N, C-alpha and C positions, 0 to 999 in steps of 0.2 A: 504494501501499499504506498503511496507517496505521500511524505511525513508532512506535504505544504497543502493537502489534498482533505478537508473536513470527511470523515467517513458518511454515506451517503444514510446509511440508517439511523447516525448520530443525528444530523441537521441537516435533510434534503435541501432547506434554499442555500446555505450557504456552501455544500457539496455544488447544486448549481454555477454557485456566482464562481467557485473554485475551479473548477474545470473552465471554465470562461476566461480566468483570469493565467492559468498553467500553460493552456494552449494557445496565449495571445489572440483572442478570436474578435474581443471588442473590448470598450474605454465608456467611462463614465464622461460627457461632454461638458461644457461649462455650465451650459442650458440644463436647469432641470429637468428630468425628465429625458432627453434627448443622449445617444451617444453615437463614439466613433469606432466604425469597423473597422476593425484594423486589416494587413493585407490576408493573414488567413485565414480569418474569418471572411471578406472576403470576395474572396480565390472560392472558397465553397460555396459565396452567396452566386457567382460565377456557373458556377456547373451546373449550380440548380435552373438557375436563370438558361441554362444553352437548352435542358432540357423540356421543360416548358415550353419556351422559344418554336421549340422543332415539333413539338407538341400541337402548339397552335396553327404554324403556316402549312403544317400539315392537313390540316382539318380548316384551310382555306381563308384564316385571317390573317391581317395585314397590320405593321405597326405605324404607330404615330406618334406626334406630342401634343397633350394642349396644355394650357398657361396651368401656372402654381396659385396666379390669383385668381379670384371668381367671384364677382360683383353679387352684395350681401343679398341684391334683388332675387338674383338667384334661386336663392335657400327658400326664400317665403315662396315662390309657386310652386312648391309642392311641401303642404302641410306640414304630414307625417314625417317628411326627410326633414323640414327642417326642426321639428321636435325633435327627435331622434338624433340630430348632433347639435344641434346648437349647445351644450353644454358643452361639449369637445371642443366648439370652436377656436381658433385665434383669429383674430379680429385686425387689419391694418387700418389706424385711421390716421394718419400721416403717414406724408412724404416729399419729399422734395420740397424740406422747411415749412410748410402748410399742410392745415388740414384739409381730407378731401370731403367731395360735394359726396360721397356714396362710397363707405365703409366697404375694404375690400375683404373677403376671407382667405384664407389660408385653406387649399382642398383639403377636407376631410375624403374628399374619394370626387369622382368629377361629373357622378350621371348631368348634375344640370349646366357647367357649361358645355357639355358633349354634346346633349341634349337640344340647346340653342345652335349648335353648328349644324346640329342633323337636321334641323329644322330651315334651313340656309339649304342644303345640299339635296333635301331629297323633294322630289314635286311630282316624281310619277314612280308608277312600280317595276319601272324599268332602273329605279336609282336603287334597289333594293334585292339582296339585302345588304344591308351596310354590315362590315363585319372585322373590327378596327380592337388593337390592342395598346396598352402603352406602358412603358415600363419607367416608371417613375418614384417620388416621395410623397408620402401625403402628412398632414401635420392633424392628429386630435389629442387633445390636451393632457393628460395624462398626468393625474394624481398620486397613483404608487406607483412609480415603474417598477419594470425588471428588465435587464438587459433580455434583446430578443423578444421577449412574450409581450412587453407591455411599456411602449417608448415613444413618445411625445411626437417625432418623428418617426418614418421607418420607410423602408424601402418596399416595393410590392410592386405586382402589375394588375393594371385593370383593365378587361375585354366591353367593351360596350357595344351590341349590334342592335340593328333594327330589322324589322319582318312586315312582309306585306299581311300574315297571317296570325292567327294565334297558337294554333299548330305548330308552324314555321318556329318560331320563338321559344313555345315550349319546346321540340324538339330538341334547340342550341341549346337551352338551359342545363337537359339531362345530359346532351354531347360532351359540352363541359362538364359537368360535373364528374363524367367518366373519364376525359383526359385528366382531372387532376385526381381519383384517385387510381389509374394504371401507375403512372407516373409518382405517385405516390406509394405504390406498393410495389412496382418496379425495379425504380433508380433508389429512392428514398428507402425501401426493405421497412416503412409502416404499413401495419396489417389496420388500415383505416376501416370504418364504418363509414358507406354512405346513405343518408338518410333526408328525411326531409322536416326541417325546423318547423316546431312549432310556433303557434299567431306570438306568443309571448318571447320566442326570440328571434322571430322572423324583422328581416334589414327592412328598418326603415322609409319604406314609397313603396317594396313590396308584393305580390300577391302572394306567393312563393318565395321562399329560401329555402336550397338543397345543401347539404354542407357533408362533406367530408369529417368524420372526430376519431382522435386517433389514444390511445390512452397511453399514460407515462408511466413512469418505473415506479411512480409513487401514488399510484392506481388514480389519478386523477387526468380527466378528460383535457385535450386541450383540440377546439375548432383548427382543424389544419387549411379549411379551402371553403372557400361560399360560391354556391349560382344561384341568378335570381330571376326569377322572372316577374317582370315588371309591369308585365299587363300591357295597360293603354295610360299609366299613372301618369310616365312622365312625355310622352306624347303628347299627350292631351295638355299638362300645366306647359311645356313647349313648342306648343302647335307643329309636331313632325306630323306632316298630314301630305296626302297622296293621293295621286288620281289613277284608281285600279283599272282592270282591264275595259271594265263597262262605263267608266268615266264621270263614275262617284267617287267623292273626296272620301277618304275614311284616315283614321287616325293610324301610324304605326304602331308595332308590339314589339317593346324592348326586353333586354335582358342586361344584364352585367356580370361580372364572376370576377373573383381576385385571388391570389393566398400571395404571401411575404415574407419577410426572414424570420417572421416566427416560428417557420419551418426548422431553422437553425436550430433554431430552441426544442424544437417537438426533436431534433434529432438525439441532442446531446442528455435528454431526460428519457429519452428510448432505448439508446445504445450504450452511453457511458457506464464507465465504473470509478473505482474508487484510486484507482490510475491514472485517470484522464479521459481524454476524446474517443470515440469506438467512430471510425468513417465507414457506413459501407464502401466497398471499393469505387462502386457504378457512381458516385457524389464523391469522394477524396480527391482531390487535386493531386495532390502525389499519394499515388496509389502504395509506390513500392520506394525503401530508400537500402540505398545499397551503401555499406560498410567496410571497406578494406582498415585491416586492424591487425598494428606492427610494433615491437617497440623499438624495430632496425628500422631508423629512415634511408636508409640505401635500399631496404628491400620493398620499401614501397615505394620507393621513388623508381625505382628499377623495374619490378618485378608486379606485386597487388596493386599500385594505384593503373598504370596501364589497363592490366587487365578487367580491373573494376569499371573503366570508363569502354572496353569494348564489349563488356555485359551490357552497359547501359546502353548503348544504343542498340544492342539485337532486341532489348526491352522493349525500349521506345517505338521500335519496329512495327510492333505486334500490339503494345498501350495505347503509343499517342505520346507526341514531343511534350515533354517535359512532365510525368506521368511519373519520374522513374529520379529521383534524388541524390546525386553521388556524395555520401557525408565523407567530407577532408577537414571534420574537425579533430584536427592530429593532437591539438592541446589538449583537449578535454582525456578524460579516462574512460575506458571501453564502456563501462556499466552508466558512467552520465550521459555519454551519445543514445547507447541505447533506449534509454529511458527520456530524452526529451522526442524523440520519435514516436515513443510509446503516448506519451503524454500528448499529442498532437491527432492522437486516432492514425496516423499512416496502419493500411491494413497488414504488412507484410512487412519485416526488414529480410535483408538479407547478408552474413557476415559472412565474409572474407579475411579469412585470417593467413597463418605461415600454414598451417596443416590443411587448410581446403584447398592454399594455391598447390603446394605439393601434389596433392590428390587431384585436381581438376574439378572442384567441386565446390559449391558452399553451402552454409548452415540458415534456414529459414526459417524464421518464428512468426506464427500467425497471433496478430494483437486481438482477435475476439477468443481466439484461449488457450493462447500461450504455447501450441504446440511445436514441437521442434521439426524438421523434415532436410536431410539431406538431397539437394538436387546437382547433378554433375552439370557442369558448363552446356555442354552439346545437347542437352534438354530444357535447361530454362527458359529460352522460349515459351516450348508446347506447354510445359507444367505450371508456372506462376499464371498464368490467365485463369490456368482451369482450380490453381488454387484461390483465386482468387475469388471468382464464381460460385466455390463452395462456401468461401465467408459471404458472402454476396447474399447465398440463400439460407445462410446459419444464423445469422443476424434477423433475416425476417423470420424466420421460424421459429425461433425462440422469441421474440417479441409477440407473435402469434400467439404461441401457446399461455404466455403470461397473462395476455388481455383473457383468454378464454377461460384461463383458470381463478378471475376474476371481475366474471360476468355470473353474476347473479340473478337467479328467476323472483319474483315476489310478487302475492297477490293478494295481497291487502296493507293500508298505510302503518298498522304495526311492525308488521315483518319488513315494511321497507325503511322506518326507521332504524330498528335493532340490526340489521344487515348493512346499513349501510354507517353504523356507531362501528361494529363490532368485525366487520369485512372489510369496507370501503367495495370501491370498484366501481363496474358498470353494475347497475340495478335495473332490471329488463321485466317489464311487465304493463297491461294493456291499461291506457289511459285515454280519457275520452273527456277529461276538463275544460273548464275557460282558463282562459286570461289569468282570471281573480282565483282560481285552483293553483297555477302556476307558482304566483305569487304567492300562497299562502304554504305550498310548499318548500319553496325556497325558502321561509322567513324563519322556517321550523327546522328544517333539517340541515340546511344552504347546499342542496342542490336541486339543479334543475335538468329541464328534459334537452337531452343531447340533441335526441333526433327523433326520426317514427324510420327504423332503418328499412330501405327500400328490397332489400334481400326478402325480408319477411310481410308478408301481406294479410296474415293471418289475422284473427278479429277475436275477443273474448270478451269478460266481464273487467269494467275500469277497474284496477284494486285501490283508488281513491275515492270516487261518486257510485260505484256501483250500479252505472249504464250499460247496460249490453251496449256490442257491436264493438264496440273500443278498438283501436289500433297497438299493434305492437311499439313500446316505446324504449328507447335505453336511457334513463336517468344517471347523473356523478356532478359531485362536484368538480368544478371547473376551473383553468387557471382563464 
């Protein structure tokens, strides 16, 4: 166990912050509630961003950019939207040395300004659909910040689309939810549950909100990404109207969807351990660290390091440029060199000492299990990718088994309360309560409806109200 990381079982919150610190992922900014994403953390975000960006483009979306500042009057056009975001908004009242005629809001999200622009771009059914995404930062004033999970400013993507029919817009909403689910499962090794949000947890101004919910290693839930069916609410507020094929004027149907840097927090709280960060290979910027080791400087220079560079070149031909790090920190003790890569979550460490050099092999050490494997040089380019894929699958399976082991069925509110107190985790039960019922449950227990899972369409008696025909729901305490 790392001396400078608080054990997870002792203090989960401090453990989380310690992992971020020792891995060099982020730091606190001078402005309260904001963070500085350090190079190691940003490189992880770049890999995550690449996976999602490719997924968006494969489904026909294109990237654009919209302004940071939004006229205050725009937010007031959609009543539910402004009510939902008003407490979180940062407002600019002065600029250029004088008071502004109209205050400007630093975007908490961009439905309003994008709706305004869409109203200018959409005139006919031929202009639809509009499938646009932007990568940017947003600001939602956070009173209780936590690095990556809740900060006043954070990085994200927000997709905004407009369609000619309700069915097309709903199909888009669910398509993007599936893009999110697939990438979270296949690339981030997060076994998320895809489902629909309840009325009380719905995005302000949306008709329906869909979500990917993940369980962290403290058994709390994290909303990993959301996709919103906005109906015609924003189209009517911003007059996104078009002439259909029959010559009739119709309002468009719109969607929005987003994931953010909180996914880095999800990776930490799902996969990391008491030694530091553990990264799934698919999102690790450095997948392999290769360390030449010798006390003989001449041997290092003449034999080990040249061979190590040759092996790095061969591996990068299979794994991609800059995916293999050659560690030349010879001023450090070998144990400290090993530990620096372990704490940063590098999936696989390769050691090339004098004995390995003489025998034509390297010693491979897996980050997920600590297993040590001897690999011959001439098989390295074939063996290493296979081991990395085994690590990827093991991390996913381990997280999935944890979630399943801590998901509990409940059929009454008394059972709900006792199970939550004694076991925690996800509570699964039929629920047909109102927004007021959701609020009462949260006040009594601290748990909220995370979603109605799409994979489970069964119905039964509501554990809270006793009503028949209730949908299956997941409840949990959440970040």
